All heavy atoms as a GROMACS GRO file, in nm:
protein
  567
    1MET      N    1   1.333  -3.544   2.261
    1MET     CA    2   1.360  -3.425   2.335
    1MET      C    3   1.515  -3.427   2.373
    1MET      O    4   1.570  -3.525   2.408
    1MET     CB    5   1.280  -3.416   2.464
    1MET     CG    6   1.271  -3.275   2.515
    1MET     SD    7   1.124  -3.266   2.626
    1MET     CE    8   1.199  -3.173   2.751
    2ALA      N    9   1.576  -3.315   2.352
    2ALA     CA   10   1.720  -3.301   2.382
    2ALA      C   11   1.747  -3.309   2.531
    2ALA      O   12   1.667  -3.262   2.618
    2ALA     CB   13   1.771  -3.169   2.329
    3PRO      N   14   1.859  -3.369   2.569
    3PRO     CA   15   1.896  -3.374   2.707
    3PRO      C   16   1.930  -3.240   2.764
    3PRO      O   17   1.968  -3.143   2.691
    3PRO     CB   18   2.022  -3.468   2.710
    3PRO     CG   19   2.078  -3.460   2.567
    3PRO     CD   20   1.965  -3.426   2.477
    4LYS      N   21   1.916  -3.224   2.894
    4LYS     CA   22   1.931  -3.089   2.957
    4LYS      C   23   2.082  -3.052   2.950
    4LYS      O   24   2.169  -3.147   2.969
    4LYS     CB   25   1.889  -3.094   3.104
    4LYS     CG   26   1.737  -3.087   3.112
    4LYS     CD   27   1.698  -3.067   3.261
    4LYS     CE   28   1.542  -3.056   3.264
    4LYS     NZ   29   1.500  -3.003   3.397
    5LEU      N   30   2.113  -2.932   2.934
    5LEU     CA   31   2.251  -2.882   2.928
    5LEU      C   32   2.305  -2.854   3.063
    5LEU      O   33   2.227  -2.810   3.151
    5LEU     CB   34   2.263  -2.764   2.836
    5LEU     CG   35   2.245  -2.780   2.684
    5LEU    CD1   36   2.243  -2.640   2.625
    5LEU    CD2   37   2.347  -2.867   2.628
    6HIS      N   38   2.431  -2.880   3.076
    6HIS     CA   39   2.504  -2.833   3.203
    6HIS      C   40   2.483  -2.686   3.214
    6HIS      O   41   2.489  -2.609   3.110
    6HIS     CB   42   2.641  -2.876   3.190
    6HIS     CG   43   2.722  -2.867   3.312
    6HIS    ND1   44   2.794  -2.754   3.354
    6HIS    CD2   45   2.736  -2.951   3.421
    6HIS    CE1   46   2.844  -2.772   3.468
    6HIS    NE2   47   2.819  -2.894   3.520
    7PRO      N   48   2.478  -2.625   3.333
    7PRO     CA   49   2.464  -2.481   3.355
    7PRO      C   50   2.580  -2.408   3.281
    7PRO      O   51   2.550  -2.292   3.231
    7PRO     CB   52   2.477  -2.462   3.505
    7PRO     CG   53   2.431  -2.594   3.558
    7PRO     CD   54   2.476  -2.696   3.467
    8GLN      N   55   2.695  -2.455   3.278
    8GLN     CA   56   2.808  -2.383   3.210
    8GLN      C   57   2.776  -2.378   3.060
    8GLN      O   58   2.808  -2.280   2.996
    8GLN     CB   59   2.941  -2.450   3.236
    8GLN     CG   60   3.061  -2.372   3.188
    8GLN     CD   61   3.076  -2.239   3.256
    8GLN    OE1   62   3.039  -2.217   3.370
    8GLN    NE2   63   3.136  -2.139   3.184
    9ALA      N   64   2.726  -2.490   3.007
    9ALA     CA   65   2.694  -2.494   2.862
    9ALA      C   66   2.579  -2.398   2.825
    9ALA      O   67   2.580  -2.338   2.722
    9ALA     CB   68   2.662  -2.638   2.825
   10ARG      N   69   2.484  -2.383   2.920
   10ARG     CA   70   2.374  -2.286   2.902
   10ARG      C   71   2.423  -2.146   2.891
   10ARG      O   72   2.388  -2.068   2.810
   10ARG     CB   73   2.262  -2.306   3.002
   10ARG     CG   74   2.174  -2.420   2.983
   10ARG     CD   75   2.060  -2.414   3.074
   10ARG     NE   76   2.109  -2.408   3.214
   10ARG     CZ   77   2.046  -2.457   3.313
   10ARG    NH1   78   1.926  -2.514   3.300
   10ARG    NH2   79   2.098  -2.460   3.433
   11ARG      N   80   2.521  -2.113   2.986
   11ARG     CA   81   2.578  -1.986   2.983
   11ARG      C   82   2.652  -1.956   2.854
   11ARG      O   83   2.642  -1.843   2.798
   11ARG     CB   84   2.673  -1.965   3.099
   11ARG     CG   85   2.607  -1.948   3.233
   11ARG     CD   86   2.708  -1.918   3.346
   11ARG     NE   87   2.648  -1.960   3.470
   11ARG     CZ   88   2.684  -2.068   3.535
   11ARG    NH1   89   2.784  -2.145   3.493
   11ARG    NH2   90   2.628  -2.106   3.651
   12LEU      N   91   2.730  -2.049   2.809
   12LEU     CA   92   2.801  -2.040   2.684
   12LEU      C   93   2.714  -2.019   2.566
   12LEU      O   94   2.734  -1.940   2.477
   12LEU     CB   95   2.894  -2.162   2.658
   12LEU     CG   96   2.982  -2.160   2.537
   12LEU    CD1   97   3.076  -2.032   2.543
   12LEU    CD2   98   3.058  -2.284   2.525
   13ARG      N   99   2.602  -2.096   2.561
   13ARG     CA  100   2.500  -2.077   2.450
   13ARG      C  101   2.439  -1.944   2.455
   13ARG      O  102   2.419  -1.883   2.353
   13ARG     CB  103   2.393  -2.195   2.469
   13ARG     CG  104   2.291  -2.182   2.358
   13ARG     CD  105   2.173  -2.276   2.377
   13ARG     NE  106   2.105  -2.250   2.502
   13ARG     CZ  107   2.025  -2.325   2.566
   13ARG    NH1  108   1.992  -2.440   2.514
   13ARG    NH2  109   1.961  -2.287   2.681
   14THR      N  110   2.408  -1.895   2.578
   14THR     CA  111   2.354  -1.758   2.590
   14THR      C  112   2.448  -1.654   2.535
   14THR      O  113   2.407  -1.565   2.463
   14THR     CB  114   2.309  -1.736   2.735
   14THR    OG1  115   2.222  -1.828   2.779
   14THR    CG2  116   2.255  -1.593   2.755
   15ILE      N  117   2.573  -1.671   2.568
   15ILE     CA  118   2.676  -1.574   2.520
   15ILE      C  119   2.685  -1.582   2.366
   15ILE      O  120   2.693  -1.474   2.300
   15ILE     CB  121   2.815  -1.602   2.585
   15ILE    CG1  122   2.800  -1.559   2.739
   15ILE    CG2  123   2.920  -1.522   2.526
   15ILE    CD1  124   2.918  -1.607   2.818
   16ILE      N  125   2.693  -1.698   2.313
   16ILE     CA  126   2.702  -1.714   2.166
   16ILE      C  127   2.583  -1.652   2.094
   16ILE      O  128   2.600  -1.598   1.985
   16ILE     CB  129   2.722  -1.863   2.134
   16ILE    CG1  130   2.858  -1.912   2.179
   16ILE    CG2  131   2.708  -1.893   1.986
   16ILE    CD1  132   2.877  -2.059   2.172
   17VAL      N  133   2.466  -1.661   2.154
   17VAL     CA  134   2.346  -1.614   2.088
   17VAL      C  135   2.339  -1.454   2.104
   17VAL      O  136   2.307  -1.385   2.011
   17VAL     CB  137   2.220  -1.680   2.140
   17VAL    CG1  138   2.092  -1.598   2.098
   17VAL    CG2  139   2.215  -1.824   2.098
   18THR      N  140   2.370  -1.404   2.222
   18THR     CA  141   2.348  -1.261   2.247
   18THR      C  142   2.455  -1.168   2.198
   18THR      O  143   2.424  -1.053   2.172
   18THR     CB  144   2.320  -1.239   2.398
   18THR    OG1  145   2.439  -1.286   2.473
   18THR    CG2  146   2.198  -1.305   2.453
   19VAL      N  147   2.581  -1.207   2.196
   19VAL     CA  148   2.682  -1.118   2.158
   19VAL      C  149   2.664  -1.066   2.013
   19VAL      O  150   2.672  -0.943   1.991
   19VAL     CB  151   2.822  -1.187   2.175
   19VAL    CG1  152   2.931  -1.106   2.110
   19VAL    CG2  153   2.858  -1.193   2.333
   20PRO      N  154   2.632  -1.152   1.912
   20PRO     CA  155   2.609  -1.092   1.781
   20PRO      C  156   2.492  -0.994   1.777
   20PRO      O  157   2.500  -0.896   1.701
   20PRO     CB  158   2.583  -1.213   1.695
   20PRO     CG  159   2.635  -1.330   1.763
   20PRO     CD  160   2.636  -1.294   1.908
   21ILE      N  161   2.391  -1.029   1.856
   21ILE     CA  162   2.270  -0.937   1.857
   21ILE      C  163   2.312  -0.802   1.913
   21ILE      O  164   2.278  -0.694   1.863
   21ILE     CB  165   2.156  -1.001   1.932
   21ILE    CG1  166   2.105  -1.122   1.858
   21ILE    CG2  167   2.045  -0.900   1.958
   21ILE    CD1  168   2.006  -1.209   1.935
   22MET      N  169   2.386  -0.803   2.024
   22MET     CA  170   2.431  -0.681   2.092
   22MET      C  171   2.526  -0.602   1.991
   22MET      O  172   2.521  -0.477   1.989
   22MET     CB  173   2.500  -0.712   2.219
   22MET     CG  174   2.409  -0.767   2.328
   22MET     SD  175   2.479  -0.814   2.479
   22MET     CE  176   2.593  -0.688   2.521
   23GLY      N  177   2.608  -0.676   1.923
   23GLY     CA  178   2.704  -0.607   1.837
   23GLY      C  179   2.629  -0.539   1.722
   23GLY      O  180   2.668  -0.423   1.693
   24ALA      N  181   2.527  -0.606   1.666
   24ALA     CA  182   2.457  -0.550   1.554
   24ALA      C  183   2.372  -0.426   1.601
   24ALA      O  184   2.363  -0.318   1.537
   24ALA     CB  185   2.364  -0.652   1.493
   25THR      N  186   2.319  -0.433   1.718
   25THR     CA  187   2.243  -0.328   1.779
   25THR      C  188   2.334  -0.207   1.804
   25THR      O  189   2.300  -0.092   1.777
   25THR     CB  190   2.176  -0.367   1.909
   25THR    OG1  191   2.086  -0.480   1.879
   25THR    CG2  192   2.094  -0.257   1.964
   26ALA      N  193   2.451  -0.237   1.861
   26ALA     CA  194   2.544  -0.129   1.889
   26ALA      C  195   2.595  -0.058   1.756
   26ALA      O  196   2.602   0.062   1.749
   26ALA     CB  197   2.669  -0.181   1.964
   27LEU      N  198   2.615  -0.135   1.657
   27LEU     CA  199   2.655  -0.075   1.526
   27LEU      C  200   2.548   0.014   1.468
   27LEU      O  201   2.570   0.124   1.425
   27LEU     CB  202   2.687  -0.185   1.428
   27LEU     CG  203   2.726  -0.142   1.286
   27LEU    CD1  204   2.853  -0.067   1.289
   27LEU    CD2  205   2.742  -0.259   1.192
   28VAL      N  206   2.421  -0.030   1.479
   28VAL     CA  207   2.308   0.051   1.419
   28VAL      C  208   2.301   0.182   1.503
   28VAL      O  209   2.278   0.290   1.452
   28VAL     CB  210   2.184  -0.029   1.426
   28VAL    CG1  211   2.056   0.057   1.392
   28VAL    CG2  212   2.188  -0.136   1.322
   29LEU      N  213   2.306   0.169   1.633
   29LEU     CA  214   2.292   0.286   1.721
   29LEU      C  215   2.408   0.381   1.702
   29LEU      O  216   2.391   0.505   1.694
   29LEU     CB  217   2.278   0.251   1.864
   29LEU     CG  218   2.148   0.182   1.906
   29LEU    CD1  219   2.158   0.137   2.052
   29LEU    CD2  220   2.039   0.279   1.886
   30TYR      N  221   2.534   0.332   1.676
   30TYR     CA  222   2.647   0.416   1.650
   30TYR      C  223   2.629   0.490   1.522
   30TYR      O  224   2.651   0.604   1.512
   30TYR     CB  225   2.773   0.328   1.644
   30TYR     CG  226   2.894   0.411   1.599
   30TYR    CD1  227   2.952   0.497   1.682
   30TYR    CD2  228   2.943   0.391   1.463
   30TYR    CE1  229   3.066   0.566   1.642
   30TYR    CE2  230   3.047   0.461   1.426
   30TYR     CZ  231   3.113   0.548   1.510
   30TYR     OH  232   3.219   0.624   1.464
   31GLU      N  233   2.579   0.422   1.418
   31GLU     CA  234   2.563   0.490   1.290
   31GLU      C  235   2.457   0.597   1.297
   31GLU      O  236   2.470   0.703   1.239
   31GLU     CB  237   2.516   0.383   1.184
   31GLU     CG  238   2.629   0.290   1.137
   31GLU     CD  239   2.581   0.188   1.041
   31GLU    OE1  240   2.456   0.166   1.030
   31GLU    OE2  241   2.665   0.123   0.979
   32ARG      N  242   2.346   0.572   1.381
   32ARG     CA  243   2.243   0.674   1.390
   32ARG      C  244   2.283   0.789   1.474
   32ARG      O  245   2.251   0.907   1.448
   32ARG     CB  246   2.118   0.610   1.450
   32ARG     CG  247   2.046   0.533   1.344
   32ARG     CD  248   1.922   0.453   1.396
   32ARG     NE  249   1.830   0.526   1.480
   32ARG     CZ  250   1.743   0.478   1.555
   32ARG    NH1  251   1.718   0.346   1.552
   32ARG    NH2  252   1.668   0.556   1.632
   33LEU      N  253   2.349   0.764   1.589
   33LEU     CA  254   2.385   0.868   1.682
   33LEU      C  255   2.508   0.950   1.642
   33LEU      O  256   2.512   1.065   1.649
   33LEU     CB  257   2.393   0.814   1.825
   33LEU     CG  258   2.275   0.758   1.885
   33LEU    CD1  259   2.301   0.695   2.017
   33LEU    CD2  260   2.162   0.864   1.898
   34ALA      N  261   2.618   0.876   1.607
   34ALA     CA  262   2.748   0.938   1.582
   34ALA      C  263   2.752   0.989   1.437
   34ALA      O  264   2.812   1.097   1.415
   34ALA     CB  265   2.860   0.846   1.616
   35LEU      N  266   2.707   0.907   1.343
   35LEU     CA  267   2.727   0.934   1.199
   35LEU      C  268   2.603   1.008   1.141
   35LEU      O  269   2.614   1.054   1.026
   35LEU     CB  270   2.759   0.813   1.124
   35LEU     CG  271   2.875   0.731   1.173
   35LEU    CD1  272   2.899   0.602   1.090
   35LEU    CD2  273   3.006   0.818   1.167
   36GLY      N  274   2.494   1.022   1.213
   36GLY     CA  275   2.375   1.094   1.172
   36GLY      C  276   2.297   1.017   1.060
   36GLY      O  277   2.221   1.078   0.986
   37LYS      N  278   2.313   0.889   1.049
   37LYS     CA  279   2.230   0.813   0.955
   37LYS      C  280   2.091   0.805   1.004
   37LYS      O  281   2.062   0.784   1.118
   37LYS     CB  282   2.291   0.670   0.948
   37LYS     CG  283   2.238   0.586   0.839
   37LYS     CD  284   2.305   0.444   0.828
   37LYS     CE  285   2.250   0.372   0.723
   37LYS     NZ  286   2.314   0.232   0.714
   38PRO      N  287   1.987   0.831   0.910
   38PRO     CA  288   1.856   0.838   0.950
   38PRO      C  289   1.800   0.700   0.984
   38PRO      O  290   1.850   0.599   0.942
   38PRO     CB  291   1.782   0.894   0.833
   38PRO     CG  292   1.868   0.862   0.715
   38PRO     CD  293   2.006   0.863   0.761
   39GLN      N  294   1.698   0.697   1.068
   39GLN     CA  295   1.626   0.578   1.114
   39GLN      C  296   1.552   0.521   0.986
   39GLN      O  297   1.493   0.593   0.908
   39GLN     CB  298   1.534   0.602   1.222
   39GLN     CG  299   1.460   0.480   1.272
   39GLN     CD  300   1.368   0.505   1.388
   39GLN    OE1  301   1.362   0.624   1.434
   39GLN    NE2  302   1.304   0.409   1.431
   40ARG      N  303   1.565   0.388   0.971
   40ARG     CA  304   1.493   0.320   0.863
   40ARG      C  305   1.342   0.319   0.889
   40ARG      O  306   1.304   0.296   1.005
   40ARG     CB  307   1.541   0.183   0.844
   40ARG     CG  308   1.687   0.176   0.792
   40ARG     CD  309   1.742   0.035   0.774
   40ARG     NE  310   1.657  -0.040   0.681
   40ARG     CZ  311   1.684  -0.167   0.663
   40ARG    NH1  312   1.784  -0.231   0.720
   40ARG    NH2  313   1.600  -0.236   0.575
   41THR      N  314   1.263   0.348   0.788
   41THR     CA  315   1.120   0.339   0.803
   41THR      C  316   1.061   0.251   0.699
   41THR      O  317   1.116   0.233   0.587
   41THR     CB  318   1.054   0.477   0.797
   41THR    OG1  319   1.095   0.537   0.667
   41THR    CG2  320   1.112   0.568   0.904
   42ILE      N  321   0.940   0.201   0.720
   42ILE     CA  322   0.861   0.131   0.621
   42ILE      C  323   0.787   0.224   0.540
   42ILE      O  324   0.710   0.304   0.597
   42ILE     CB  325   0.770   0.030   0.692
   42ILE    CG1  326   0.849  -0.072   0.776
   42ILE    CG2  327   0.687  -0.040   0.590
   42ILE    CD1  328   0.770  -0.158   0.862
   43PRO      N  329   0.811   0.227   0.410
   43PRO     CA  330   0.726   0.318   0.320
   43PRO      C  331   0.576   0.291   0.325
   43PRO      O  332   0.539   0.179   0.312
   43PRO     CB  333   0.790   0.304   0.179
   43PRO     CG  334   0.858   0.178   0.189
   43PRO     CD  335   0.891   0.147   0.332
   44ARG      N  336   0.498   0.389   0.342
   44ARG     CA  337   0.352   0.373   0.341
   44ARG      C  338   0.298   0.438   0.222
   44ARG      O  339   0.319   0.557   0.194
   44ARG     CB  340   0.289   0.442   0.467
   44ARG     CG  341   0.345   0.394   0.599
   44ARG     CD  342   0.276   0.271   0.640
   44ARG     NE  343   0.342   0.217   0.761
   44ARG     CZ  344   0.279   0.152   0.851
   44ARG    NH1  345   0.162   0.120   0.840
   44ARG    NH2  346   0.348   0.102   0.953
   45SER      N  347   0.221   0.363   0.138
   45SER     CA  348   0.158   0.424   0.024
   45SER      C  349   0.025   0.486   0.056
   45SER      O  350  -0.046   0.441   0.149
   45SER     CB  351   0.144   0.318  -0.085
   45SER     OG  352   0.046   0.225  -0.042
   46SER      N  353  -0.014   0.591  -0.026
   46SER     CA  354  -0.143   0.646   0.003
   46SER      C  355  -0.261   0.556  -0.042
   46SER      O  356  -0.378   0.577  -0.012
   46SER     CB  357  -0.148   0.776  -0.066
   46SER     OG  358  -0.136   0.765  -0.212
   47ARG      N  359  -0.223   0.457  -0.122
   47ARG     CA  360  -0.332   0.365  -0.179
   47ARG      C  361  -0.334   0.239  -0.086
   47ARG      O  362  -0.388   0.139  -0.129
   47ARG     CB  363  -0.295   0.323  -0.318
   47ARG     CG  364  -0.276   0.448  -0.407
   47ARG     CD  365  -0.258   0.406  -0.547
   47ARG     NE  366  -0.392   0.437  -0.599
   47ARG     CZ  367  -0.440   0.399  -0.714
   47ARG    NH1  368  -0.362   0.335  -0.792
   47ARG    NH2  369  -0.564   0.435  -0.750
   48ASP      N  370  -0.286   0.251   0.036
   48ASP     CA  371  -0.288   0.144   0.124
   48ASP      C  372  -0.426   0.096   0.150
   48ASP      O  373  -0.520   0.179   0.182
   48ASP     CB  374  -0.223   0.184   0.260
   48ASP     CG  375  -0.213   0.075   0.362
   48ASP    OD1  376  -0.210  -0.042   0.320
   48ASP    OD2  377  -0.200   0.108   0.476
   49GLU      N  378  -0.450  -0.035   0.150
   49GLU     CA  379  -0.590  -0.087   0.175
   49GLU      C  380  -0.623  -0.058   0.317
   49GLU      O  381  -0.545  -0.076   0.411
   49GLU     CB  382  -0.590  -0.237   0.148
   49GLU     CG  383  -0.595  -0.278   0.015
   49GLU     CD  384  -0.619  -0.424  -0.010
   49GLU    OE1  385  -0.696  -0.484   0.067
   49GLU    OE2  386  -0.563  -0.481  -0.100
   50GLY      N  387  -0.738  -0.008   0.342
   50GLY     CA  388  -0.784   0.019   0.471
   50GLY      C  389  -0.752   0.166   0.526
   50GLY      O  390  -0.790   0.204   0.627
   51SER      N  391  -0.679   0.239   0.434
   51SER     CA  392  -0.644   0.369   0.477
   51SER      C  393  -0.764   0.461   0.480
   51SER      O  394  -0.778   0.546   0.567
   51SER     CB  395  -0.534   0.433   0.388
   51SER     OG  396  -0.583   0.443   0.252
   52LYS      N  397  -0.851   0.441   0.385
   52LYS     CA  398  -0.974   0.526   0.389
   52LYS      C  399  -1.064   0.494   0.509
   52LYS      O  400  -1.110   0.588   0.576
   52LYS     CB  401  -1.054   0.496   0.257
   52LYS     CG  402  -1.176   0.588   0.250
   52LYS     CD  403  -1.236   0.585   0.104
   52LYS     CE  404  -1.350   0.681   0.101
   52LYS     NZ  405  -1.383   0.727  -0.027
   53GLU      N  406  -1.068   0.361   0.544
   53GLU     CA  407  -1.147   0.329   0.662
   53GLU      C  408  -1.082   0.391   0.784
   53GLU      O  409  -1.153   0.434   0.877
   53GLU     CB  410  -1.155   0.177   0.678
   53GLU     CG  411  -1.239   0.111   0.571
   53GLU     CD  412  -1.173   0.084   0.433
   53GLU    OE1  413  -1.050   0.114   0.433
   53GLU    OE2  414  -1.233   0.043   0.338
   54ARG      N  415  -0.947   0.387   0.796
   54ARG     CA  416  -0.886   0.444   0.909
   54ARG      C  417  -0.909   0.596   0.922
   54ARG      O  418  -0.926   0.648   1.025
   54ARG     CB  419  -0.735   0.417   0.908
   54ARG     CG  420  -0.701   0.280   0.955
   54ARG     CD  421  -0.552   0.257   0.970
   54ARG     NE  422  -0.517   0.146   0.885
   54ARG     CZ  423  -0.440   0.148   0.781
   54ARG    NH1  424  -0.379   0.257   0.745
   54ARG    NH2  425  -0.420   0.035   0.708
   55GLU      N  426  -0.901   0.662   0.802
   55GLU     CA  427  -0.932   0.806   0.801
   55GLU      C  428  -1.071   0.835   0.852
   55GLU      O  429  -1.095   0.924   0.926
   55GLU     CB  430  -0.906   0.866   0.661
   55GLU     CG  431  -0.765   0.862   0.619
   55GLU     CD  432  -0.752   0.904   0.474
   55GLU    OE1  433  -0.852   0.944   0.409
   55GLU    OE2  434  -0.637   0.896   0.422
   56LEU      N  435  -1.164   0.756   0.804
   56LEU     CA  436  -1.307   0.772   0.847
   56LEU      C  437  -1.323   0.752   0.989
   56LEU      O  438  -1.394   0.828   1.060
   56LEU     CB  439  -1.403   0.684   0.761
   56LEU     CG  440  -1.418   0.724   0.620
   56LEU    CD1  441  -1.496   0.603   0.554
   56LEU    CD2  442  -1.481   0.852   0.606
   57LEU      N  443  -1.261   0.648   1.045
   57LEU     CA  444  -1.268   0.618   1.192
   57LEU      C  445  -1.200   0.734   1.272
   57LEU      O  446  -1.251   0.776   1.373
   57LEU     CB  447  -1.196   0.491   1.225
   57LEU     CG  448  -1.276   0.369   1.183
   57LEU    CD1  449  -1.191   0.247   1.206
   57LEU    CD2  450  -1.408   0.351   1.250
   58ALA      N  451  -1.089   0.788   1.219
   58ALA     CA  452  -1.029   0.895   1.287
   58ALA      C  453  -1.118   1.026   1.289
   58ALA      O  454  -1.108   1.102   1.384
   58ALA     CB  455  -0.895   0.933   1.220
   59GLU      N  456  -1.192   1.042   1.186
   59GLU     CA  457  -1.282   1.160   1.185
   59GLU      C  458  -1.410   1.134   1.254
   59GLU      O  459  -1.493   1.230   1.276
   59GLU     CB  460  -1.320   1.190   1.034
   59GLU     CG  461  -1.203   1.236   0.953
   59GLU     CD  462  -1.235   1.247   0.802
   59GLU    OE1  463  -1.354   1.225   0.770
   59GLU    OE2  464  -1.144   1.276   0.729
   60GLY      N  465  -1.431   1.018   1.311
   60GLY     CA  466  -1.547   0.987   1.385
   60GLY      C  467  -1.667   0.948   1.302
   60GLY      O  468  -1.784   0.942   1.349
   61VAL      N  469  -1.655   0.916   1.180
   61VAL     CA  470  -1.764   0.876   1.088
   61VAL      C  471  -1.792   0.730   1.122
   61VAL      O  472  -1.701   0.643   1.113
   61VAL     CB  473  -1.726   0.892   0.946
   61VAL    CG1  474  -1.833   0.838   0.856
   61VAL    CG2  475  -1.700   1.042   0.917
   62THR      N  476  -1.907   0.701   1.159
   62THR     CA  477  -1.951   0.556   1.174
   62THR      C  478  -2.071   0.528   1.085
   62THR      O  479  -2.177   0.590   1.106
   62THR     CB  480  -1.984   0.534   1.324
   62THR    OG1  481  -2.088   0.627   1.356
   62THR    CG2  482  -1.862   0.549   1.414
   63GLU      N  483  -2.046   0.447   0.990
   63GLU     CA  484  -2.160   0.406   0.903
   63GLU      C  485  -2.160   0.255   0.890
   63GLU      O  486  -2.057   0.189   0.911
   63GLU     CB  487  -2.143   0.468   0.772
   63GLU     CG  488  -2.016   0.439   0.702
   63GLU     CD  489  -1.998   0.526   0.567
   63GLU    OE1  490  -2.027   0.640   0.570
   63GLU    OE2  491  -1.969   0.454   0.473
   64LYS      N  492  -2.282   0.206   0.869
   64LYS     CA  493  -2.292   0.060   0.849
   64LYS      C  494  -2.238   0.014   0.711
   64LYS      O  495  -2.238   0.095   0.618
   64LYS     CB  496  -2.436   0.018   0.865
   64LYS     CG  497  -2.490   0.049   1.009
   64LYS     CD  498  -2.632  -0.005   1.021
   64LYS     CE  499  -2.680   0.028   1.156
   64LYS     NZ  500  -2.821  -0.011   1.174
   65VAL      N  501  -2.198  -0.107   0.704
   65VAL     CA  502  -2.150  -0.167   0.584
   65VAL      C  503  -2.261  -0.163   0.479
   65VAL      O  504  -2.368  -0.199   0.501
   65VAL     CB  505  -2.096  -0.310   0.606
   65VAL    CG1  506  -2.062  -0.375   0.476
   65VAL    CG2  507  -1.991  -0.313   0.709
   66GLY      N  508  -2.230  -0.119   0.358
   66GLY     CA  509  -2.332  -0.106   0.253
   66GLY      C  510  -2.391   0.026   0.238
   66GLY      O  511  -2.451   0.060   0.134
   67GLU      N  512  -2.389   0.107   0.338
   67GLU     CA  513  -2.448   0.245   0.327
   67GLU      C  514  -2.340   0.344   0.265
   67GLU      O  515  -2.223   0.327   0.284
   67GLU     CB  516  -2.482   0.298   0.470
   67GLU     CG  517  -2.599   0.227   0.530
   67GLU     CD  518  -2.639   0.289   0.660
   67GLU    OE1  519  -2.585   0.395   0.699
   67GLU    OE2  520  -2.720   0.229   0.729
   68THR      N  521  -2.393   0.446   0.196
   68THR     CA  522  -2.303   0.540   0.140
   68THR      C  523  -2.311   0.670   0.230
   68THR      O  524  -2.408   0.703   0.296
   68THR     CB  525  -2.344   0.577  -0.003
   68THR    OG1  526  -2.472   0.626   0.000
   68THR    CG2  527  -2.330   0.454  -0.091
   69ALA      N  528  -2.199   0.738   0.230
   69ALA     CA  529  -2.191   0.858   0.313
   69ALA      C  530  -2.271   0.977   0.254
   69ALA      O  531  -2.306   1.068   0.320
   69ALA     CB  532  -2.046   0.900   0.326
   70SER      N  533  -2.294   0.977   0.124
   70SER     CA  534  -2.359   1.082   0.056
   70SER      C  535  -2.510   1.072   0.056
   70SER      O  536  -2.575   1.152  -0.011
   70SER     CB  537  -2.300   1.104  -0.086
   70SER     OG  538  -2.330   0.984  -0.157
   71ARG      N  539  -2.559   0.970   0.113
   71ARG     CA  540  -2.702   0.942   0.112
   71ARG      C  541  -2.777   1.047   0.202
   71ARG      O  542  -2.748   1.063   0.316
   71ARG     CB  543  -2.725   0.802   0.166
   71ARG     CG  544  -2.863   0.752   0.152
   71ARG     CD  545  -2.874   0.602   0.184
   71ARG     NE  546  -2.994   0.589   0.263
   71ARG     CZ  547  -3.024   0.471   0.317
   71ARG    NH1  548  -2.936   0.373   0.314
   71ARG    NH2  549  -3.137   0.461   0.390
   72GLU      N  550  -2.871   1.118   0.140
   72GLU     CA  551  -2.953   1.217   0.210
   72GLU      C  552  -3.095   1.181   0.204
   72GLU      O  553  -3.143   1.142   0.099
   72GLU     CB  554  -2.924   1.355   0.156
   72GLU     CG  555  -2.782   1.403   0.169
   72GLU     CD  556  -2.768   1.545   0.110
   72GLU    OE1  557  -2.868   1.607   0.083
   72GLU    OE2  558  -2.657   1.580   0.082
   73GLU      N  559  -3.166   1.194   0.309
   73GLU     CA  560  -3.313   1.166   0.311
   73GLU      C  561  -3.391   1.291   0.325
   73GLU      O  562  -3.367   1.385   0.380
   73GLU     CB  563  -3.344   1.067   0.420
   73GLU     CG  564  -3.270   0.935   0.391
   73GLU     CD  565  -3.306   0.826   0.494
   73GLU    OE1  566  -3.420   0.828   0.548
   73GLU    OE2  567  -3.219   0.749   0.523
   0.00000   0.00000   0.00000
């Protein structure tokens, strides 16, 4: 286990770690707000696994595994 750092060394480590993160965040926000660059999104395909199950759940359809929805008695 590493020895404990002096409080001044901990502050310096915190600054070294957080300043690049803050800079990158500020750059992205500047590009989006001032330059009008659109927000990045994750593309979702219509063939996504589980999308049909999510649609059925959203519609309130509850069926047991193995049963078909078109089954009429």
